[in-house]
N, C-alpha and C positions, 0 to 999 in steps of 0.2 A: 397344428397343436390341438385341434379339436378332434378327439379320438372318435373313430367309428367302429362298428362291430366287424368291419372288414379288415381293419388294420391288424397286421400280424405282429404279436408281441413276443419277444424273446427275453427271458428273465435270468440275469446273472445272479448266482447265489440262490437259485430256486429251492434247493434242498434244505436251507436253513429254517429254523423254527418260525421266525417272523414271516419270511418269504413264503413258507408253506401255508401258513394261516391266511395270508392275503391272496395268494395265488388261487386257493380254493374258492374264495369269494369272488375273485375276478372272473374265473371260469363260470361260476354259477350265474353271474350277472350278465354274461354274454361276451366277455372279452375274448378275443381270438388269440389265446395263449398257445403258441406253436411249440414251445419247449423251453428248456433252460440250459444254463452253462455252469458247469462245475467240473474242472479237470479231474478231481479225485473220484467222481461218480459217473464219468463219461461211459456211455453204453448202457446205462441203466434207464429205467422208466420211473418217473416220480409224478404222482397225481395224474397218471394217465398220459403224461407227456414225455418225450424223449429228452435225455440229458446229454449234452455235447461237451467236448473238451474245450471248444472255443467258439466264438461267433463265426469265424471263417468256416469252421467245419459245419456248423449249423446252416450257414448260407449255401454251402456247396452240396450238402447231402440231405438237408432237412426241408428244402423247398423255399428257403429264404425268409426274411422278416423285414418289417418296416420300422418297428419301434423297439428300442432297447430299454429295459427297466433294470436299474441297478440296486439290488439289496446287497451291498458290498461294504466292507470295512473301509475306514479312511485310508489306510495304508495300501489297500488293493484297488482303490477307485481309479487311479490313473491307468493302471494296466487294463482294468475291465473296460473303461471308457475308450481307451486306445483300440482295444480289440473290437468293440462294437462299431466304432467309426470306420476302422479298416475293413470290417465285414460288410459295410454298406448301409448301416443304420441311417435313416433320414431324420429320426427323432431319438434323442437319448435323454431319458428321464432319470435323474440322479437323486435318490432319496437321502443319500449319505450326508451327514454334516461333519464338521471339523476336518475336512480334507485340507491338507497343506496348501497354502495359497499359491505356491509355485506350481503345484500339480493342477490346480483349477485353471490357472493361466495357460498351462500347456494344453489342457483339454479344450479350452475355448479356441486356441490357435488351430488345433487339429480339426475341430468342427468347422471352423471358417474355411480352411483349405479344402475340406471335403464337401462343403455345401450342406452340412448337417446342422440341425437345431438342437441345442441343449436346453432342457428345462431343469432348473436347480443350479447347484446342489442345495441340499437341505429343503427340498420341496416335499409337500404331502402328495403331489401327483396331479393327475388330470381326471376329470369325470365328464362323461356325456350321459346324463340320466337316461335309463332305459336302454342304453346301447352297450357301453363299455366304460371301464375305468382302469387306470394304471397307477398304482400307488397305495396309500394307506388312508384314503378317505372312505367314509361309510356310504358309498354309492348305493349299496344294496338296501339301505334303510329308507323305506318309502316315506317315513315321517320327516326325513331330512332332505332327500333329493326326489324330485319328480320332473318329468319332461315338461319343458316350457320354453319361454323365449327371453329369459333374463340371463345375460352373461355375467359371470362373477370372476373377478381377478383378486388374488390375495397373496400376500407374502406368508401369512400364517394359516396353517391347516386348521387349528382349533377355532380361530375367528371365522374362517371360511365356513366351517361346519355350522357354527352358531347362526350365521347370516343366512345360509341356505335353509336351515330349519325355520327361521323366521319368515323367509319368503314362501316356503311351502305351506306354513300355517296360514299365511295371508292369501293363499290361492295363486301364488305366482311361482311357476316352475322355472327351472333353469335350462337354458340351451346348452351350456357347458360351464365347467369350473376349471380355471387355469391357476394352479398354485405355482407362482414364480419362485417361491422359496425365500429363506432368510439369509442366504449367504451374502457376504459383502461384495462378491463378484458374480452376480447371477448370469446364467447363460441367456435368459430371456428377461427383458426389462418390462416394466409396467407399460411403457409406451408401445413396445412391440406387441404385447398381449392385447392392448387396446386396438391396435391396427388390425389384428386378426378379427376381433369382434365387429369392428367397423365395417369390414368386408363380408361378414358372415350373414347370409340371407335368413338364417333361422334365429337371429338375435334382434330384438326390438329395442332393448336398453341394456346398459352395462352398470354393474356395481363394482366400484373400485375400492378395495380395502387396503389402505396404505398404513404407514407408520413413520415416526420421526427417523431422521438419519438419511444421509445421502441426498441425491437430487432426483430420484426416479419420478416422484410425483410432479415436481416442477417440470421435468422433461415431458411427462405425459400430458401436461396441460397444452402443449403445442399440438398434440394429436387431437385432443378434445376440441380445439378450435376449428378443426377441419371436419368434424363428424356431424352427421345429420341425425344421430341417435342420442337420446338423453343419457347422461351419466350422473349417477349418485355416488358420492364418495364419503367414506368414513376414515379418519386418520387416528390411529391409536397413539398414545403417548402425549396427549395434550398437556398434561401437568408433570411430565418427566423433568427432573432437574438437568440443567446443562452439564455436559462433560460426563454424564453417567450413562453407561450402557444399559439398555433396558431390553432384555429378551434376546432378540436376534443380533447376530454379530454386526449387522449394518445399522442397527438402531441406536446411533449415538450422534448427538448434536455437537458441532464444533462452532462456537460463536453463534452467529445468526444463520449459518448454513444448515439446511436440513431441519429447521425448526417447524413446529406446528403452524405458527402464524404465517410463515413464508409459504408453506405448502398449501394451506387453506386459501390464502390470498391468490396464489397462482391458479389453483383449480377453479375458484369462484369466478375470477376474471375471465377464464377460458370458457365458462358457461356451465360448469358442473354445479350440481346442488350438493353442498357439503353439509352433512348431518353431524350432530354432536354425540349421538349414541347409536349403536347398531339397531336398536328397536325402532328407530325412526325411518329406517331404510324402506320398508314396504310402502308406507304411506307416501314418502317422497317420490318413489317410483310411480305409484298410482297417480299422484298429482301431475307428474311430468307427462305421463302417457295420456292423460285425459285433456290436457291443454295443448294448444298449438305450439307455444314457445316454452312453456314451463317456467317454474320459479327458479331463475338462475341466481341463487343466493344461498347463504348459509341458513340452515333450518334449525331454529332453536328448540 
């Protein structure tokens, strides 16, 4: 999930307006975009890259690819994801939101059978500053992203951008950004992303940006207990009313399940430092990195 400049990225829907805008910036940033998929434009060249009729055709005649990036409508997402997985994608990054839940479940099943990893749906993508990015994050903006050793995990792209901006301003660069997305059925959970950073030699500490709803942060607490790297967490939705959906489809509290208090308690007990505002994250990271054990408590 930590993208490198060597990873070969194939983009479904590459000729669309948004895909064209972001593909140009991905290429300029160093992302190894090997081509795109659009059956109606197959055989053409777009942004200096070949356009194929399918992922299987690109794999057979275009030299292959590692990562599939989907700029695709909700109705077409299942077909595109199925094509990417069948063609051998090891990583499928799905930017699309509002995909029918049955289609999402089918994609997850196909990925498990093939041994592929899905990031998303409804993700802002992946960033490895100074190397590559796949998605719609401003990786090319040096005021927001700079190479460093802080891993960042976020459901929200906008919150992730704000926090990376704050880290960069504080002189703390990022080893990578993993946007797990706001879909209620994410292909990659917070716990799985944490495990990636726990094993990543280029990461010294992790910022976890969560929100109310579901159990992902509580489940992630079990991973934090096993980590020897400090974790700072911020949870959005502290004052959201119960039974009210706030933003992402997964951000809804049912009774006491998925509430701010339960998530904060689980993360703090596991050893994470939970902050109350995004602006507190750089200072909390600095404190944790400068001390042997770090302040394992909520930071007011």
